[in-house]
C-alpha positions as CSV (number, residue, x, y, z in Angstrom):
1,M,6.1,17.3,45.2
2,R,7.3,14.1,46.7
3,Y,7.4,10.3,46.0
4,I,6.1,10.6,42.5
5,T,6.8,8.1,39.7
6,L,6.1,8.9,36.1
7,T,6.5,6.0,33.6
8,N,5.8,5.1,29.9
9,N,4.4,8.4,28.7
10,T,4.9,10.4,25.6
11,I,4.9,14.2,26.0
12,E,5.0,15.8,22.5
13,A,4.1,18.9,20.5
14,N,3.5,21.2,23.4
15,R,4.6,24.8,23.8
16,Q,6.8,23.4,26.6
17,G,7.3,19.8,27.6
18,G,7.2,18.9,31.3
19,A,8.2,21.2,34.1
20,F,8.8,20.0,37.7
21,D,9.8,22.1,40.7
22,D,10.6,21.5,44.3
23,G,10.8,17.8,44.1
24,Y,12.0,15.0,46.4
25,K,12.4,11.3,45.6
26,L,11.0,11.5,42.1
27,T,11.3,8.7,39.5
28,F,11.0,9.1,35.7
29,Q,11.2,6.0,33.6
30,N,10.6,5.1,29.9
31,N,9.1,8.5,29.0
32,V,9.5,10.2,25.7
33,W,9.7,14.0,25.5
34,T,9.6,15.0,21.9
35,A,8.7,17.7,19.3
36,N,7.9,20.3,22.0
37,E,8.4,24.0,20.9
38,G,10.6,24.9,23.8
39,D,12.6,22.6,26.1
40,G,11.5,19.0,26.3
41,F,11.8,18.7,30.1
42,R,12.6,21.0,33.0
43,L,13.5,20.0,36.6
44,S,14.5,22.5,39.3
45,N,15.1,22.6,43.0
46,A,14.9,18.9,43.5
47,Y,17.0,16.1,45.0
48,E,17.1,12.3,45.3
49,L,16.0,11.7,41.7
50,A,16.1,8.7,39.4
51,L,15.7,9.1,35.6
52,N,15.9,5.8,33.7
53,E,15.7,5.1,30.0
54,E,14.2,8.6,29.3
55,Q,14.2,10.0,25.7
56,Y,14.5,13.7,24.9
57,T,14.2,14.1,21.2
58,A,13.7,16.8,18.5
59,N,12.6,19.5,20.9
60,G,12.8,23.2,19.9
61,G,15.0,24.1,22.9
62,A,17.2,21.9,25.0
63,G,16.2,18.3,25.4
64,A,16.3,18.6,29.2
65,V,17.2,21.3,31.7
66,F,18.3,20.5,35.3
67,D,18.5,23.5,37.6
68,A,19.7,23.4,41.2
69,V,19.4,19.6,41.4
70,S,21.4,17.2,43.6
71,L,21.6,13.5,44.3
72,M,20.3,12.6,40.8
73,T,20.9,9.5,38.8
74,V,20.4,9.6,35.0
75,E,20.9,6.3,33.3
76,R,20.4,5.0,29.8
77,A,18.8,8.2,28.6
78,A,18.8,9.6,25.0
79,F,19.3,13.2,24.2
80,N,19.0,13.4,20.4
81,H,18.5,16.0,17.7
82,N,17.3,18.9,19.9
83,R,17.7,22.4,18.6
84,G,19.4,23.5,21.8
85,A,21.7,21.5,23.9
86,G,21.0,17.8,24.5
87,A,21.0,18.6,28.2
88,L,21.7,21.7,30.2
89,W,22.9,21.4,33.8
90,R,22.8,24.5,36.0
91,S,24.3,24.0,39.4
92,V,23.9,20.3,39.6
93,Q,25.7,18.5,42.5
94,D,26.5,15.0,43.7
95,S,24.8,13.4,40.7
96,D,25.5,10.6,38.2
97,L,25.0,10.5,34.4
98,M,25.6,7.0,33.1
99,R,25.4,5.0,29.9
100,S,23.4,7.7,28.0
101,A,23.6,9.0,24.4
102,F,23.9,12.6,23.2
103,T,23.5,12.6,19.4
104,G,23.2,15.4,16.8
105,N,22.0,18.3,19.0
106,D,22.3,21.7,17.4
107,A,24.1,23.1,20.4
108,D,26.3,21.2,22.8
109,G,25.6,17.6,23.8
110,L,25.8,18.4,27.5
111,K,26.5,21.9,28.9
112,L,27.4,22.5,32.6
113,T,26.9,26.1,33.8
114,G,26.8,27.7,37.2
115,R,28.3,25.7,40.0
116,N,28.3,22.0,39.0
117,Q,30.3,20.0,41.4
118,N,31.0,16.4,42.6
119,N,29.2,14.9,39.6
120,R,30.2,11.7,37.8
121,I,29.7,11.5,34.0
122,A,30.7,8.1,32.8
123,Q,30.3,5.6,29.9
124,N,28.2,8.0,27.8
125,E,28.4,8.8,24.0
126,F,28.6,12.3,22.6
127,I,28.3,12.1,18.9
128,G,27.7,14.5,16.0
129,H,27.6,17.9,17.5
130,G,29.4,19.4,14.5
131,R,28.2,23.0,14.2
132,P,31.0,25.5,14.7
133,A,31.9,26.3,18.4
134,T,29.7,23.5,19.7
135,S,31.1,20.6,21.7
136,G,30.2,17.1,22.9
137,L,30.6,18.2,26.5
138,R,31.1,21.8,27.7
139,L,32.2,22.8,31.3
140,S,31.7,26.5,32.0
141,D,31.9,28.7,35.1
142,A,32.5,26.9,38.4
143,A,32.5,23.3,37.2
144,V,34.6,21.8,40.0
145,Y,35.4,18.4,41.4
146,N,33.6,16.5,38.6
147,R,34.8,13.1,37.3
148,I,34.4,12.5,33.6
149,T,35.4,9.0,32.7
150,D,35.1,6.3,30.0
151,N,33.0,8.4,27.6
152,R,33.2,8.3,23.8
153,F,33.3,11.5,21.8
154,D,33.0,11.4,18.0
155,Q,32.4,13.8,15.1
156,N,31.9,16.9,17.3
157,S,33.2,20.3,16.5
158,I,35.1,20.2,19.8
159,G,35.1,17.0,21.7
160,L,35.4,18.4,25.3
161,L,35.5,22.1,26.1
162,L,36.5,24.0,29.3
163,E,35.7,27.7,29.3
164,G,35.4,30.5,31.8
165,G,32.6,32.7,32.9
166,A,32.0,34.2,36.3
167,Q,34.6,31.6,37.4
168,S,36.6,28.9,35.6
169,P,36.5,25.1,35.8
170,G,39.0,23.5,38.2
171,N,39.8,20.3,40.1
172,N,38.0,18.1,37.6
173,R,39.3,14.7,36.5
174,I,38.9,13.8,32.8
175,E,40.1,10.2,32.5
176,A,40.0,7.3,30.0
177,N,37.8,9.0,27.5
178,E,38.0,8.3,23.7
179,I,37.9,11.5,21.6
180,A,38.0,11.2,17.8
181,N,37.2,12.9,14.5
182,S,36.5,16.4,16.0
183,N,36.3,19.2,13.4
184,A,38.5,21.3,15.6
185,E,40.2,20.3,18.9
186,G,39.8,17.0,20.7
187,I,40.1,18.8,24.1
188,R,40.1,22.6,24.4
189,V,40.8,24.4,27.6
190,D,40.2,28.2,27.2
191,A,40.1,28.8,30.9
192,S,41.0,26.9,34.1
193,S,41.2,27.7,37.8
194,G,43.8,24.9,38.0
195,N,44.3,21.3,39.1
196,N,42.3,19.7,36.4
197,V,43.7,16.3,35.5
198,F,43.5,14.9,32.0
199,A,44.7,11.3,32.3
200,K,44.8,8.2,30.1
201,N,42.5,9.6,27.4
202,T,42.9,8.6,23.7
203,L,42.7,11.5,21.2
204,R,42.7,10.3,17.6
205,Q,42.2,11.8,14.2
206,N,40.9,15.2,15.4
207,N,41.2,17.7,12.6
208,G,42.7,20.5,14.8
209,T,45.0,20.2,17.8
210,G,44.6,17.1,19.9
211,F,44.9,19.1,23.2
212,Y,44.7,22.9,23.3
213,F,45.4,24.8,26.5
214,A,45.1,28.5,27.1
215,G,44.4,28.0,30.8
216,G,47.1,26.8,33.2
217,R,48.2,24.8,36.2
218,D,46.6,21.6,35.0
219,R,48.1,18.1,34.5
220,V,48.1,16.1,31.3
221,L,49.1,12.5,32.2
222,E,49.5,9.3,30.2
223,N,47.3,10.2,27.3
224,R,47.6,9.0,23.7
225,I,47.4,11.8,21.1
226,E,47.8,10.7,17.5
227,Q,47.0,11.6,14.0
228,S,45.7,15.2,14.8
229,G,45.4,17.6,11.9
230,A,47.6,20.1,13.7
231,D,49.8,19.9,16.8
232,G,49.4,17.0,19.3
233,I,49.4,19.3,22.4
234,W,49.5,23.1,22.2
235,L,50.2,25.3,25.3
236,D,49.0,28.7,24.0
237,G,50.2,30.9,26.8
238,A,49.4,28.2,29.4
239,S,51.7,28.2,32.4
240,G,52.3,25.9,35.4
241,M,51.4,22.8,33.4
242,T,52.6,19.3,33.9
243,I,52.8,17.2,30.7
244,Q,53.9,13.8,31.7
245,G,53.9,10.2,30.4
246,N,52.0,10.9,27.2
247,T,52.4,9.3,23.8
248,V,52.2,11.9,21.1
249,S,52.7,10.5,17.6
250,D,52.0,11.0,13.9
251,N,50.3,14.4,14.3
252,R,50.5,16.7,11.3
253,G,51.9,19.6,13.3
254,S,54.4,19.3,16.1
255,G,54.1,16.8,18.8
256,L,54.1,19.5,21.5
257,R,54.0,23.2,21.0
258,L,54.6,25.9,23.7
259,G,54.2,29.5,22.7
260,N,52.8,33.0,23.4
261,G,54.4,33.3,26.8
262,A,53.9,29.8,28.0
263,G,56.0,29.5,31.0
264,N,57.0,27.4,34.0
265,N,55.8,24.2,32.4
266,R,57.2,20.8,33.1
267,V,57.4,18.3,30.2
268,L,58.4,14.9,31.6
269,E,58.7,11.3,30.4
270,N,56.7,11.7,27.2
271,H,57.2,9.7,24.0
272,I,57.0,12.1,21.1
273,A,57.5,10.4,17.8
274,G,56.8,10.5,14.1
275,N,55.1,13.9,14.0
276,H,55.1,15.7,10.7
277,E,56.8,18.8,12.0
278,H,58.9,19.1,15.2
279,G,58.9,16.9,18.2
280,V,58.7,19.8,20.6
281,R,58.4,23.4,19.4
282,L,59.0,26.3,21.8
283,E,58.4,29.9,20.7
284,A,58.2,33.1,22.8
285,S,58.2,31.0,26.0
286,L,60.2,31.1,29.2
287,D,61.2,29.0,32.2
288,N,60.2,25.6,30.8
289,R,61.7,22.3,31.7
290,L,61.9,19.2,29.5
291,A,63.2,16.0,31.3
292,Q,63.4,12.3,30.4
293,N,61.4,12.6,27.2
294,H,61.9,10.2,24.2
295,I,61.7,12.4,21.1
296,E,62.4,10.5,17.9
297,R,61.8,10.2,14.2
298,N,60.0,13.5,13.9
299,R,60.1,14.9,10.3
300,R,61.8,18.2,11.3
301,H,63.7,19.0,14.4
302,G,63.5,17.0,17.6
303,V,63.3,20.2,19.6
304,L,63.0,23.7,18.1
305,A,63.4,26.7,20.4
306,Q,62.9,30.2,19.1
307,D,62.8,33.4,21.1
308,V,63.0,31.4,24.3
309,Q,64.4,32.3,27.8
310,R,65.6,29.9,30.5
311,L,65.0,26.5,28.9
312,T,66.2,23.4,30.7
313,L,66.7,20.0,29.1
314,I,67.7,17.0,31.3
315,G,67.9,13.4,30.4
316,N,66.0,13.5,27.1
317,R,66.7,11.3,24.1
318,L,66.6,13.1,20.8
319,L,67.0,10.3,18.3
320,E,66.8,10.0,14.5
321,N,64.9,13.2,13.8
322,A,64.9,14.3,10.1
323,A,66.7,17.6,10.8
324,W,68.5,18.7,14.0
325,G,68.2,17.0,17.4
326,L,68.0,20.5,19.0
327,Y,67.9,23.7,17.0
328,A,67.9,26.9,19.2
329,Q,67.6,30.4,17.7
330,N,67.6,33.6,19.7
331,V,67.7,31.7,23.0
332,A,69.0,33.0,26.4
333,E,70.0,30.7,29.3
334,L,69.7,27.2,27.9
335,D,70.9,24.4,30.2
336,A,71.1,20.9,28.7
337,Q,72.4,18.0,30.9
338,S,72.6,14.2,30.5
339,N,70.7,14.2,27.2
340,T,71.4,11.7,24.3
341,I,71.4,13.4,20.9
342,Q,72.0,10.6,18.4
343,G,71.3,9.7,14.8
344,N,69.7,13.0,13.7
345,N,69.9,13.7,9.9
346,L,71.3,17.2,9.8
347,G,73.2,17.2,13.1
348,G,73.0,17.0,16.8
349,L,72.9,20.6,18.2
350,R,72.7,23.9,16.4
351,F,72.7,27.4,18.1
352,Q,72.1,30.7,16.3
353,D,72.3,34.0,18.2
354,A,72.1,32.2,21.6
355,D,73.5,33.3,24.9
356,G,74.3,31.5,28.1
357,V,74.1,27.9,26.7
358,E,75.5,25.3,29.0
359,L,75.9,21.7,27.8
360,E,77.1,19.1,30.3
361,G,77.1,15.3,30.5
362,N,75.4,14.8,27.2
363,A,76.0,12.1,24.6
364,V,76.2,13.6,21.1
365,V,77.0,10.8,18.8
366,D,76.3,9.4,15.3
367,N,74.6,12.4,13.9
368,L,74.8,12.6,10.1
369,F,76.8,15.8,9.6
370,V,77.9,17.6,12.7
371,G,77.5,17.1,16.4
372,L,77.4,20.8,17.3
373,R,77.3,24.0,15.3
374,S,77.5,27.4,16.9
375,E,76.7,30.6,15.0
376,G,77.0,33.9,16.8
377,S,76.3,32.1,20.1
378,Q,77.9,31.8,23.5
379,V,78.1,28.1,24.1
380,W,80.0,26.1,26.7
381,A,80.0,22.3,26.0
382,R,82.0,20.6,28.7
383,R,82.1,17.0,30.0
384,N,80.1,15.6,27.0
385,W,80.7,12.4,25.2
386,W,81.3,12.8,21.5
387,G,81.3,9.2,20.4
388,D,85.1,8.8,20.8
389,P,87.5,8.9,23.7
390,M,89.6,11.4,21.6
391,G,86.7,13.8,21.7
392,P,84.9,15.6,18.9
393,A,86.1,15.7,15.3
394,G,86.0,18.7,13.0
395,V,88.4,21.4,14.2
396,F,89.9,18.7,16.6
397,E,91.6,15.4,15.9
398,G,89.6,12.3,16.6
399,R,86.6,10.4,15.3
400,G,83.7,11.8,17.2
401,N,81.1,14.1,15.8
402,A,82.3,17.4,14.4
403,V,82.1,20.6,16.4
404,V,81.9,23.8,14.4
405,G,82.1,27.4,15.6
406,L,83.6,26.8,19.0
407,D,87.1,27.2,20.3
408,L,88.8,24.3,22.0
409,D,88.4,25.7,25.5
410,H,84.6,25.8,25.1
411,V,84.5,22.0,24.6
412,L,87.2,20.7,27.0
413,P,87.2,18.7,29.0
414,W,85.2,16.0,27.4
415,L,84.1,12.6,28.7
416,P,86.1,9.5,27.7
417,D,83.0,7.3,27.3
418,R,79.3,7.5,27.3
419,P,78.0,9.0,30.6
420,Q,76.2,6.6,32.9
421,R,72.8,7.4,34.2
422,V,73.0,5.1,37.3
423,V,74.6,6.9,40.2
424,R,75.7,4.9,43.2
425,S,76.6,6.4,46.5
426,S,79.9,8.0,45.8
427,V,82.2,11.0,46.3
428,S,83.6,12.6,43.2
429,G,85.5,15.6,42.0
430,Q,86.5,17.3,38.8
431,I,89.8,18.2,37.1
432,L,89.3,21.4,35.1
433,D,92.8,22.4,34.4
434,A,95.5,21.7,31.9
435,V,99.3,21.5,31.7
436,G,101.9,21.5,28.9
437,P,104.5,18.8,27.9
438,G,106.9,17.8,30.6
439,E,104.8,19.3,33.4
440,T,102.9,17.7,36.2
441,L,99.2,18.2,37.0
442,A,98.3,17.5,40.7
443,L,95.0,18.0,42.4
444,D,94.2,17.2,46.0
445,F,90.6,16.2,46.9
446,Q,91.5,15.1,50.5
447,D,89.0,17.5,52.0
448,R,86.0,15.8,50.3
449,A,87.0,12.4,48.9
450,G,90.4,11.5,50.4
451,L,91.6,11.4,46.9
452,T,94.8,12.6,45.2
453,V,95.3,12.5,41.4
454,E,98.6,13.3,39.7
455,I,99.4,13.1,36.0
456,S,103.1,13.6,35.6
457,D,105.9,13.6,33.0
458,L,103.6,14.5,30.2
459,G,104.8,14.8,26.6
460,L,103.8,14.2,23.0
461,D,103.3,11.0,21.0
462,D,105.8,9.6,18.5
463,E,104.4,11.8,15.7
464,G,104.7,15.0,17.8
465,Q,101.0,15.3,18.2
466,R,99.3,16.2,21.5
467,I,97.7,13.3,23.4
468,P,94.2,14.0,24.7
469,M,94.1,12.3,28.1
470,S,91.0,11.6,30.1
471,L,90.9,10.3,33.7
472,G,87.8,9.4,35.7
473,V,87.9,8.3,39.3
474,I,85.2,7.6,41.8
475,L,86.0,6.6,45.3
476,L,83.1,5.0,47.1
477,A,83.9,5.8,50.7
478,K,82.3,4.2,53.7
479,Y,81.2,1.2,51.6
480,A,81.1,-1.9,53.7
481,Q,80.4,-4.4,50.9
482,F,79.8,-4.3,47.2
483,Q,76.7,-6.3,46.5
484,G,77.4,-9.6,44.7
485,L,81.2,-9.1,44.7
486,S,83.4,-11.5,46.7
487,L,86.5,-9.9,48.3
488,P,89.9,-11.5,48.0
489,P,91.2,-13.0,51.3
490,G,92.9,-10.5,53.6
491,S,92.2,-7.6,51.2
492,V,92.0,-4.1,52.6
493,A,90.4,-2.5,49.6
494,L,89.2,-3.5,46.2
495,Y,89.0,-1.3,43.1
496,H,86.9,-1.9,40.0
497,V,88.8,-0.5,36.9
498,Q,87.3,0.3,33.5
499,V,89.5,1.5,30.7
500,G,88.9,3.0,27.3
501,G,91.0,4.6,24.6
502,F,94.6,3.4,25.0
503,D,96.6,0.2,24.9
504,Q,100.2,1.5,25.3
505,G,102.1,3.3,28.0
506,A,102.4,2.7,31.7
507,V,100.4,3.7,34.8
508,Q,101.5,4.0,38.4
509,A,98.7,3.5,40.9
510,T,99.2,4.7,44.5
511,V,96.9,4.1,47.5
512,N,97.3,6.4,50.5
513,L,96.4,4.7,53.7
514,K,95.1,6.6,56.6
515,D,93.1,5.7,59.7
516,I,93.3,2.0,59.0
517,S,93.4,-0.4,61.9
518,N,96.7,-0.7,63.6
519,E,96.4,-4.5,63.2
520,T,97.2,-4.1,59.4
521,D,100.7,-5.0,58.4
522,F,101.5,-2.1,56.1
523,K,104.8,-3.6,55.1
524,A,103.1,-6.7,53.6
525,L,100.6,-4.8,51.5
526,K,100.8,-5.0,47.7
527,L,98.6,-4.1,44.8
528,W,97.3,-7.1,42.8
529,L,95.7,-7.2,39.3
530,Q,93.0,-9.8,38.5
531,T,93.6,-11.4,35.1
532,A,92.2,-14.4,33.3
533,Q,95.1,-16.4,34.9
534,G,94.4,-15.3,38.4
535,W,95.7,-12.5,40.7
536,V,99.0,-11.0,39.5
537,P,101.1,-8.9,41.9
538,L,102.2,-5.6,40.5
539,P,105.8,-4.3,40.8
540,G,106.1,-2.0,43.7
541,G,105.1,-2.0,47.4
542,L,105.1,0.2,50.5
543,R,107.0,3.4,50.2
544,A,109.1,3.6,53.3
545,G,107.7,5.9,56.0
546,S,104.9,7.2,53.8
547,E,102.1,4.6,54.2
548,R,101.7,4.7,50.4
549,V,101.4,1.5,48.5
550,T,102.3,1.7,44.8
551,G,102.0,-0.6,41.9
552,E,103.2,-0.2,38.3
553,L,101.5,-1.8,35.4
554,L,101.3,-1.5,31.6
555,A,98.4,0.0,29.8
556,S,97.9,-3.3,27.9
557,Q,97.1,-5.0,31.3
558,L,94.3,-2.5,32.1
559,K,91.2,-4.3,30.8
560,P,88.0,-4.0,32.8
561,G,88.6,-5.8,36.0
562,L,89.8,-5.6,39.6
563,I,92.8,-4.3,41.5
564,A,93.1,-5.4,45.1
565,L,95.1,-4.1,48.0
566,A,96.1,-7.2,50.1
567,P,99.1,-8.6,51.9
568,A,101.7,-10.5,49.9
569,G,101.2,-14.2,49.7
570,T,97.5,-14.2,50.3
571,L,96.4,-14.4,46.7
572,T,97.3,-16.8,43.9
573,S,100.3,-15.2,42.1
574,Q,101.1,-15.7,38.5
575,A,103.4,-13.8,36.2
576,P,101.6,-11.7,33.5
577,P,101.8,-13.0,30.0
578,A,104.8,-11.9,28.0
579,S,102.7,-9.7,25.8
580,E,101.8,-7.7,28.8
581,Q,105.4,-7.1,29.8
582,Q,106.4,-5.1,26.8
583,S,107.2,-1.4,27.2
584,S,105.4,1.2,25.2
585,T,105.4,4.9,24.4
586,T,101.9,6.4,24.3
587,L,99.1,6.7,26.7
588,H,95.6,8.0,26.1
589,T,92.9,7.2,28.7
590,M,92.4,5.4,32.0
591,E,89.2,5.4,34.1
592,V,89.1,4.0,37.6
593,A,85.4,3.7,38.0
594,Q,84.7,2.4,41.5
595,A,86.5,1.7,44.7
596,V,85.1,-0.6,47.4
597,V,86.3,-0.5,50.9
598,P,85.5,-3.5,53.1
599,T,85.2,-2.8,56.8
600,P,84.9,-6.2,58.6
601,Q,84.9,-4.5,62.0
602,G,82.7,-1.7,61.0
603,E,85.6,0.7,60.8
604,D,85.3,3.9,58.8
605,L,87.8,3.8,56.0
606,S,86.5,6.9,54.3
607,L,90.0,8.5,54.3
608,L,91.4,5.7,52.1
609,S,92.5,7.4,49.0
610,L,93.6,6.4,45.5
611,S,96.2,8.2,43.5
612,V,96.7,7.5,39.8
613,F,99.8,8.6,38.0
614,L,99.8,8.5,34.2
615,L,103.4,8.3,33.0
616,L,104.5,8.8,29.4
617,L,107.5,6.6,28.8
618,G,110.0,6.8,25.9
619,R,111.0,9.6,23.5
620,K,109.6,13.1,24.0
621,A,109.2,15.4,21.1
622,S,110.5,19.0,21.4
623,R,107.3,20.8,20.4
624,S,105.8,22.7,23.3
625,P,102.8,24.8,22.2
626,N,100.4,21.9,22.5
627,R,98.7,21.4,25.8
628,I,97.7,18.1,27.4
629,Y,94.2,18.1,28.8
630,A,92.9,15.8,31.6
631,L,89.4,15.2,32.7
632,F,88.0,14.0,36.0
633,K,84.7,12.5,35.0
634,R,81.6,13.3,37.1
635,N,79.3,10.3,37.6
């Protein structure tokens, strides 16, 4: 059967409607297939077909059945109120279904079985398939490489369903669809062979879960999931998933739920806000990673982890949740780095019966009660910012968030200010040691940074209390020019200094010079401080025979600014204000944040090093059990 056109007919009240086999270049237009006892229309073993403005209505079976068909275009068709599916596709390939309506069929709106591949289903409506276990669109068996875009699903039992059979759907792209008011899930994936992409869909007011996944290895990208009757996204044992860039808000369950062995999933860059339970709920799951998510204003915890193994949280923002930012119970191997946990109503972090918890580089600030509570747990919280240069409050002195249930050595060292996310090319190291009053702490990083740090002559403050000291230094070696920063005339090096936490005491800065051009006059080099009045030379100079240039300055002079290494007489010299010449007795924190090394002749000055000595001047108390801690901040 070839080159046949059938137009403007009504085929009704037959035992079967029309049946066409072995066709080529067939056209059907403006026909009505209705009230037949069986299927309204059947087409098999055909290719290069056009079906325009056809109606398949109120038939006793499916509205239309397409079997082993390829290169077909169905446009502006209506598949309404049939007792079977609106349309049944069996092994349809390379075909288009466009701008058609599927309404009120007793089974699915459209069901794909067998091997359906390389089809495009776009700009259709699937409405009112509300019987239990039916769906607007069902992909079964080997439905692969299909593109489902810009469709509207409304008032179905399940909006879009992927299920297994002899095989499972895979490599399909489901994009820019609107799925609303489903009796159960908006999108349900019971089985997947992987690599399905769900992108830029809007799922709104579905009575069950927005997205449900029991399959795995699919990607969920940039969707909006809101006002679901249960969880926004539920990974029910699904593994190998990527959940990225989604907005998940105002769902009556949790925003994202991972359970029943869900593992090796990546949850990245999502905005999870205002959900009625938790932002993210993990239960009986393992090897999952949450990174760069914004989890805020959820009505319980930001992240709840129960019976979880190997959970990683990096760069997330857990903000203003009604309970804890992170609540972990019976958890093993939890690694949290560079997260911001702020403004949560019960506290920042809580661990119960947890082992192997590592917290580093996080900002835990402004939570209502405590920053961290540990109950029967093994927790190490080092190099975190607690909202105050003095560190956490509670069992410690200071004004940061309270830490309860951890010994001091599990929290030290802490950061002296909020960790920065921007990392420039740099070489850095860490001080992870402590000394007592009157002792000297010296660490040599010459092998990796050309850097020596010494904190000497330590003691107690005037009230006999220990002084938590923090020191952060980054030496940017092999840096020819700092963008947008003009260098003083004749300078050999320029350092950008940032300070927090102290305004009394004295500092001795020392630069060790190695491998600098022989043309440099070491004897003329001095350290200069940039103030509002200009460049001020610091007392000190070259140490004879040591190629070490020193400068002494008061803590009150150390405001954010520049220190230059340049020959005497090349910069404008002014005496520091009288208020900056007063001696003092206490010292808390200094941070040398960046060093810039100009190399006009392309020389490698990577061995230029900066040494910073923190000196405590004045009276020392006699108490000795206290220990002074120092931190080399990682940036």
